[in-house]
N, C-alpha and C positions, 0 to 999 in steps of 0.2 A: 821515326820511327813511320813505318806503312800504315795509311788510312784507307780501308776497304772493305767492300762490302758489295750487296748486288740488292736485286730489286724484289720488294716484296709486296703484299699482299694484306690492305689496311681491315681486310673485310670483317676481321675478328678484334678487330678495337690498335690500338698504339703502341699497347705493352706487349701484346703478344708480337708485333712486328720485333721492336725491340728484344725478348727474349729468343728470336728466330734466330735472329743477326747474332746475339751472342753462343749461340748454340753451334754456329757453324763458326767459331771463332773469328766472325766479323767484329771490328768496329764501328760503323756504320752501314747505311740501307738507304736507298732512296723507293719509293713510293707514289701512288694517282691519287691525290686529293678525291677524285672521285673518280666514276667510272672515264675508261679513256673516251669513250665516245662519249658522255656526256652525261649529268643527269643532277639531279638537287645533291646540293651539299649536307650529309648529315649531321644531327646535331652533335656537337659536343660532348661526350660523359665526361664528366668531371673529375670522378672518380678514375676512371682509364687514364686521364689526361696526366693527374698529380702520381698515379702508382707510374706510368709513363716517365715522367720527370725521373720522379726518385731512381728509376731502374740504369738509366740512361750516365745519371751522372755516379752511379755505385758501379757501372762496368766499363765505363771509360767509352760509350756510344755517344757519338758526336760527329759534328758536321749533316745531318742527315738531309736530304736531300725530296722535297715535297713536290710532285710533278703536275703541273697544270691539262687537264685531259685534251687530246687532240683536238675535237671539235671546236675548240676555239682559235679564233683567224682577228688576230691582232690589223693585221696586213690588209685587208677589205676595205672600200671603199662603201661599203655594204652597211649603212648606220643600225639595222638592226644585229648584223653580225658583229659589227666590231662591240657595238653598247653591250651583248651579250657575253665577251670575252672581256671586257672593263669589269662588268660585273661579276664573272668566276676568280678575277684577279682579286678585285676588292676585299671577297668573300670570306677566300683561302687564305689574304693577310691579315683579314683580322681574328682568324683562329689560329692561326702561325705564332701570330703574337701571342696566344695565351700556351701555346706548347713550347717555347723559346724559339719557336723553329728561325735556324736561320740561313736557310738554300731554298729558293722557289725557283726550279724551272720553267720556261714557258719557250712556245718554240714560237715564232716571227709568222708563221702563215704566208699563205698565195695571195698573191696582189690582182688576180684575174683579172679585168679589164681591165686598171689603170697600170701606168708607167712603174718601172720600179723607184722611181725616186719617190714620187706619190706610198708606195706601197711602204719604204723603209719610214719616208714620215708620221702613216698611218699607224706602224708600229710605236715610235718614239711617245706618238698623243695617247695610245691607252698606256703606256708607263707611264705620262707624267698624271694622268688622272687619277692614275693609283696609290703610286710611290708618296709614301708622307717621309718629314725630315727624321720622325723621332724613331721609325721602326727599324728595330734591330734585322729583320729578314733580310739578304742582298738578295735580290730577281737578277737569275742567269738567262743569257741569250741562248737557245742550242742550236747550234749548226747546222744548217740545214743543208739537202745534196743535192740540191736542184732540180728537183723533180717540178714538174709542169711550169708554173708560177712561181713558185716558191721565194721569197724573200732571206738575206740575210745567209743566201750561200758563200758569199765567199768572206776572209777578213776586212774587206773594205767595205761590205755593206753592212755588218756587225759594228765597223768603228762605225758609218753614217747614221746607223740608228742611235748609237750610244752617244754619239757627239749632239744631240737632237733632245739629250734627258736632260731636265733642268737639276735633277738630281743623283747627278751619275755616276757618285760614290758609292749609291746602292745599287747600282748593277755591275752586272760582270757577265762570265762566256760559260758555258759547258762547251768542251773539246770533246766533241762525239765523233769517236773512231771512224765507225763506217760511213759516217757523213760527208768528214771530212773525204777520205777516202775515195766517196765515189763523186764529191767534186771535184774529184783531180790533184790533190793536193799528197804527196809521193814520202808517204810516212813509214814506209816499208824500209824505201832508200836511201829516203834522205831528210828524216829527224828533225835534225838540227837544224836545216835550211826552212823544215815548216814552222818548227819553231819561233826562227828569227824572222820568218813574215810576218809570224802570228805580231811577232814584238814591235815590229815594224808599223805595224796597223792597227794594233791595238792597244798595246801593251802588255808584258805577260804578267803582272798584277791583277790584269782582269781575268786571265784565265784561272778561274776558281775551282772547275771540277771536272773531270774525263769519264765518258765512257767507255769503259772497256768493252768492245764490240767487235767481232768479225763480221765478214762480209762475204754475200753470195757472188758477185758480180767483182769485176775488174773496175781497177780504180780510172776514171770520168767518166762511168757507167752512169751519173746521175741517178743511179736506183739504191735506196736505200733498204736493204733487205739482210738481214742478221741471219750468218753459220754461226753452226756449235765452234767454241774456243777452240782456234786450232785448225778448223776444220776449210775457212774459207781463204779468200785472198788476201788476205791479210796477215796470218797465222800468229801462234803464239809468241814466236819470239820478238816480235817486233812491236806488239802490245806488250812484253815485257819489259821492251826497252823504253817505253812510255814512262812506264813504274819506276825505273832506274836513272829517270833522266833527271841530271842535276838541277834543271830548270826547273823539272816541275816539285819538287820535294815541298812535303809539307800538303800537297793538293793532293783532296779526296778521290779514290776511284771506285766508281760502280760498273759490276761487271753486268752486264745483258747479255743473255740465252734468248734461243727461239723457244716457247714454248718450256720452257724450265722447271726441275723439281728443288729443292732444299737439295736434294744427295747432289742433284749437279752443280749447284752453287758453292757447297763445303768444298765440291774438289777443286774446282773455279778457283776458291777462293785460296785455298791450300797451295796452289802450286803456283800462284803469284807472288802469294807470300815465302816460298820455298826459292823465288826467281829473283826475289830482292834481297838488293846487297847493300843496301843501306842502314841509317841503323835507327 
């Protein structure tokens, strides 16, 4: 069965997000844990959380992906920014434990004025500070496009981060199509080869989520900008090939559109479900 959803807003609570997902025939969704540009974490409404958990169980909504805000930067050597990222992650993971959350996505960030190896080590250090042995939530590293001094841009860099995490069984990767394309991986003409490279560097067992997004720029541009699904340089057919790839069976997919509406997401989910040839 295909697990697919889209990005939703939590401004009206967890239950409404789950209801919106079900209303467009999605069985998962992703959301920002707080404003993508940073803010204080909202207090969890226990009644909303209880109703949300019950709704998800009843309607088969699962593998919900919580997304850390963009302004967290674990790769930096600036102590105040690194500590801020750790604080946000710790707060989010604590709330996800109450929501039975299963997936938590973080961006490795930018190394700024330190070398790549130091930046990768800083990301691992942040994860080592917040991941607990007993947690049920898996922390996912987002693939990055290589803009500026970003780290986590290649499969080898992501592997280097994971290798330094003490509780690596709690860590996975989110395969962001537009970012992987921007980094130079040819998912349009050589998807098998790209997945083999991922497997060799990291292991496909660590590929725990996929962002289905199209790109405005050409492969290798290092520019991560989203186009409407099917209107960019990746195209719908290439994205549908990921949904149908046997090596990605069981992996949840999350559609991302620029400035989207629920109507557009409903169309996208339906298109991918129609293109899905599995069971």
